[in-house]
Structures are given as structure tokens and as C-alpha cells.
C-alpha distance (Angstrom), angle and dihedral (degrees) to the residues before:
residue distance angle dihedral
X1 . . .
X2 3.80 . .
X3 3.79 118.3 .
X4 3.81 117.0 -128.7
X5 3.80 109.0 -137.8
X6 3.78 113.2 -148.2
X7 3.76 129.9 -155.9
X8 3.79 124.3 -155.1
X9 3.80 110.6 -63.4
X10 3.80 95.7 18.2
X11 3.79 124.7 118.4
X12 3.79 137.1 -151.1
X13 3.79 118.9 -149.6
X14 3.80 113.2 -139.6
X15 3.78 114.8 -142.9
X16 3.79 110.8 -105.9
X17 3.81 90.0 -121.5
X18 3.83 90.5 63.5
X19 3.78 104.8 95.4
X20 3.80 100.7 160.4
X21 3.79 127.8 48.4
X22 3.78 136.2 179.1
X23 3.77 117.3 -151.2
X24 3.76 133.2 175.4
X25 3.76 149.7 158.2
X26 3.81 117.9 -105.2
X27 3.80 126.2 -169.4
X28 3.79 143.0 157.8
X29 3.80 125.7 -111.8
X30 3.82 117.0 -99.8
X31 3.76 120.0 -92.3
X32 3.78 117.1 -111.8
X33 3.79 126.9 7.6
X34 3.80 100.6 -47.6
X35 3.81 122.0 126.8
X36 3.80 117.4 -77.8
X37 3.78 119.0 -102.3
X38 3.80 113.4 -111.4
X39 3.80 102.0 -158.4
X40 3.79 119.3 -173.7
X41 3.79 125.6 -161.1
X42 3.81 122.5 -154.1
X43 3.79 130.4 -172.9
X44 3.81 119.7 -160.1
X45 3.81 120.8 -164.8
X46 3.79 107.7 -142.1
X47 3.78 140.6 -171.4
X48 3.82 123.7 -147.7
X49 3.83 108.1 -138.4
X50 3.78 109.1 -139.8
X51 3.78 89.0 -1.2
X52 3.82 90.8 -69.6
X53 3.81 111.7 138.3
X54 3.81 89.8 -168.0
X55 3.81 88.7 67.2
X56 3.81 94.7 50.9
X57 3.81 113.9 161.4
X58 3.79 134.4 -176.9
X59 3.78 112.4 -87.5
X60 3.81 111.5 -112.4
X61 3.82 93.2 -8.8
X62 3.78 91.5 -61.6
X63 3.81 105.1 -42.1
X64 3.82 86.1 137.5
X65 3.81 99.9 36.1
X66 3.79 103.1 125.5
X67 3.78 95.4 -154.3
X68 3.80 134.9 118.7
X69 3.81 91.2 -118.0
X70 3.83 89.9 67.4
X71 3.83 98.6 50.3
X72 3.82 114.4 118.5
X73 3.77 116.3 -120.4
X74 3.82 144.1 129.2
X75 3.79 91.2 -68.4
X76 3.82 94.1 40.9
X77 3.78 108.8 38.4
X78 3.81 91.6 161.1
X79 3.79 93.8 55.2
X80 3.80 115.3 133.2
X81 3.81 98.9 -144.5
X82 3.79 127.2 78.0
X83 3.80 117.3 -131.7
X84 3.81 117.4 -142.3
X85 3.78 126.9 -144.9
X86 3.82 92.0 -105.2
X87 3.81 92.2 56.5
X88 3.80 96.1 -101.8
X89 3.79 118.8 123.1
X90 3.79 136.9 -156.9
X91 3.77 147.1 176.5
X92 3.79 116.3 -86.2
X93 3.82 91.3 -112.3
X94 3.82 92.1 52.1
X95 3.80 94.1 -122.8
X96 3.83 95.0 119.9
X97 3.80 127.4 36.2
X98 3.83 133.6 175.6
X99 3.79 122.5 -154.9
X100 3.83 94.5 -135.3
X101 3.78 139.2 -89.7
X102 3.81 104.9 -63.1
X103 3.80 103.2 -163.8
X104 3.80 95.4 179.0
X105 3.80 92.7 51.0
X106 3.80 92.0 -129.2
X107 3.78 110.0 114.0
X108 3.77 123.2 -151.7
X109 3.75 137.0 -155.7
X110 3.77 124.6 -104.8
X111 3.74 136.0 -158.0
X112 3.82 118.3 -101.6
X113 3.79 115.5 -95.9
X114 3.79 125.7 -121.8
X115 3.80 90.9 -76.8
X116 3.78 92.0 53.8
X117 3.80 91.8 -108.7
X118 3.79 115.1 141.1
X119 3.81 102.7 -125.7
X120 3.78 99.2 -172.1
X121 3.75 150.1 26.2
X122 3.74 109.4 32.5
X123 3.76 126.5 -147.8
X124 3.81 97.8 -70.3
X125 3.79 97.3 86.9
X126 3.80 89.1 154.5
X127 3.79 94.0 55.1
X128 3.77 144.0 62.1
X129 3.77 118.8 -110.0
X130 3.74 152.1 148.3
X131 3.77 111.1 -139.4
X132 3.78 136.9 -163.4
X133 3.79 135.4 180.0
X134 3.79 129.2 -142.6
X135 3.79 122.9 -165.0
X136 3.79 96.3 -156.9
X137 3.80 92.5 -170.6
X138 3.84 90.7 60.0
X139 3.80 98.3 48.8
X140 3.82 116.6 113.8
X141 3.79 108.6 -98.6
X142 3.82 94.5 -120.7
X143 3.81 93.4 64.7
X144 3.80 109.2 107.0
X145 3.80 102.2 171.8
X146 3.78 142.0 23.4
X147 3.80 107.0 -154.5
X148 3.81 114.6 -158.3
X149 3.80 117.5 -153.6
X150 3.81 131.4 -180.0
X151 3.79 126.3 -155.7
X152 3.81 136.1 176.8
X153 3.79 113.9 -125.4
X154 3.81 113.4 -127.5
X155 3.80 90.1 -2.8
X156 3.81 96.3 156.0
X157 3.79 95.5 52.4
X158 3.81 92.3 45.5
X159 3.81 91.8 42.4
X160 3.76 91.2 -127.6
X161 3.78 132.8 148.2
X162 3.78 137.3 169.2
X163 3.79 92.1 -96.2
X164 3.82 87.2 70.1
X165 3.82 96.2 48.6
X166 3.79 110.8 104.4
X167 3.81 123.3 -131.6
X168 3.80 96.3 -19.0
X169 3.80 119.4 175.0
X170 3.77 140.3 155.0
X171 3.77 120.1 -130.4
X172 3.79 136.0 -165.9
X173 3.80 120.4 -148.4
X174 3.79 133.1 -177.5
X175 3.80 127.0 -123.5
X176 3.82 90.2 -81.8
X177 3.83 89.3 55.2
X178 3.81 92.2 -112.0
X179 3.78 109.9 148.5
X180 3.80 112.9 -117.4
X181 3.79 102.5 177.4
X182 3.78 143.5 -15.0
X183 3.78 137.7 -160.9
X184 3.79 117.4 -149.6
X185 3.81 116.5 -145.3
X186 3.80 113.1 -136.5
X187 3.79 139.2 -156.7
X188 3.82 90.7 -89.5
X189 3.81 87.3 92.0
X190 3.81 94.5 68.4
X191 3.79 109.1 142.6
X192 3.82 92.7 16.8
X193 3.80 120.6 116.8
X194 3.81 97.0 -178.3
X195 3.80 131.0 46.7
X196 3.77 133.1 -176.7
X197 3.76 90.6 -142.5
X198 3.79 101.1 -177.2
X199 3.78 147.4 -35.3
X200 3.77 134.7 -131.6
X201 3.81 104.9 -139.0
X202 3.79 123.1 -160.3
X203 3.80 113.8 -130.1
X204 3.83 127.2 -145.0
X205 3.80 91.3 -104.5
X206 3.82 92.0 54.4
X207 3.80 95.9 -103.0
X208 3.81 123.2 120.0
X209 3.80 134.6 -122.8
X210 3.81 124.7 -156.5
X211 3.81 110.6 -141.1
X212 3.83 124.0 -166.8
X213 3.82 103.3 -135.8
X214 3.81 103.2 171.3
X215 3.82 98.7 -173.8
X216 3.80 113.0 159.7
X217 3.80 123.0 -155.1
X218 3.78 142.9 168.8
X219 3.82 92.6 -142.4
X220 3.76 118.1 121.4
X221 3.78 124.0 -118.9
X222 3.80 91.7 -104.8
X223 3.80 90.7 55.8
X224 3.80 90.9 51.9
X225 3.79 91.8 51.3
X226 3.80 92.1 47.9
X227 3.80 90.6 50.9
X228 3.81 89.9 54.6
X229 3.80 91.9 47.5
X230 3.81 89.4 56.0
């Protein structure tokens, strides 16, 4: 299957029959002896009050915010996401799942779970990535957008920004792990430590469109979450 390569502002229409997608951030290690880049990918399920995308807010106060800040644990008993024994985490309804925080950048494979579903790795064994899965058919009907953001952990201390990340791109794959489209991040993000990479946008007929946003920012993750909470 051919991969559709997007540029900033372009969109890829997912076939209505596609009800499960894998997506993830892929990048190369830094050249030389500098510290590795620890990129994190986050996916926020949003509603559009009154149909206005400019007023996007977290669905149900973040019950479907696929982000480390929402994972339940001893220090976050009110977190909305369940953490699994392998370090992955997911929404309680199983509609959104994140591989786990990969601090080295090098992903690894995992054995299939009891349902035969491969819960790790992905098909880019040669690359670095953070991966998440969305079961579109299970999402609450009020969700209008899935906003995908990327951040660099500890960027200020390491003096890192996205202009220094090599060959970074986000991809979207179907349930068979065949790549449908990708959006390559470019040097225009020099000095930026946060990017709204893309959004999955729900269409009137119930299908979804993947839109390459490419909006760089210096805001921290907490500021992004607060903006979505309104």
C-alpha cells in the first residue's frame, strides 16, 4: 500500500470502514555524543462547543486525554487513565491506548495480549517512536477531534528543540499496521519545544480525516492542558 505524504495544512481522508488506527512519532537518534531526545506524544479527545473548533475543550474533563499527566497512580489518584503492568496506559473504555513512555526513544516489540492484539512495538523496528492506538468505533459520539501534540522531555535543561530532532515524522497506520499517511516535521520548528503535530477530525458522515497542523509553540504541556480546560 502506498503511503500518502502530507505537507503542512494537507489532510488525508480515512475510509469510513477504518475503525482502528495506530499512530506514532518516529525520529532518528542525534548525531554525535549529545543527549538523546526523549520525545513524548499526547492525544487529546476534544469537543467543539456549538460546532466551533476554535473553542475546543477536553471531552469529559479529560477522561480521554491520552497523556501522562492523566495516568492514575499513587501521586494522581484522580487520574482518568488506567496504567497497565507493562507501562502502557489506556482509557477505561478501551478506545484509546498508549504504548508507554519510552525515555530512550528506542521502541521495542511486545507479545500479543490475550485477544491476540499486538500491544507494543509497531512495524518500525529500525526507528524511534512513541505509539498510540485509537479504536474509532469505541469513541464516545460527542468527540469531534483528536488533537496530537509532541513535546520534548526536559528540553530546557538539555537545550533541545524540535529544530535539532532528525528526520521526525508522524505516521498513521491501519489495523493491519499498513502505513496510510505520514507528515514529516521540518526545520521550521527550530527553537520550539512543543508542536501540535496533527488532528484527527470527525466528519459529518462519521468518518475521520487526518489533518497535518504543524503549529510550533514554546508553551509547556501544563499550559496546553489548561487551555483545553478553558
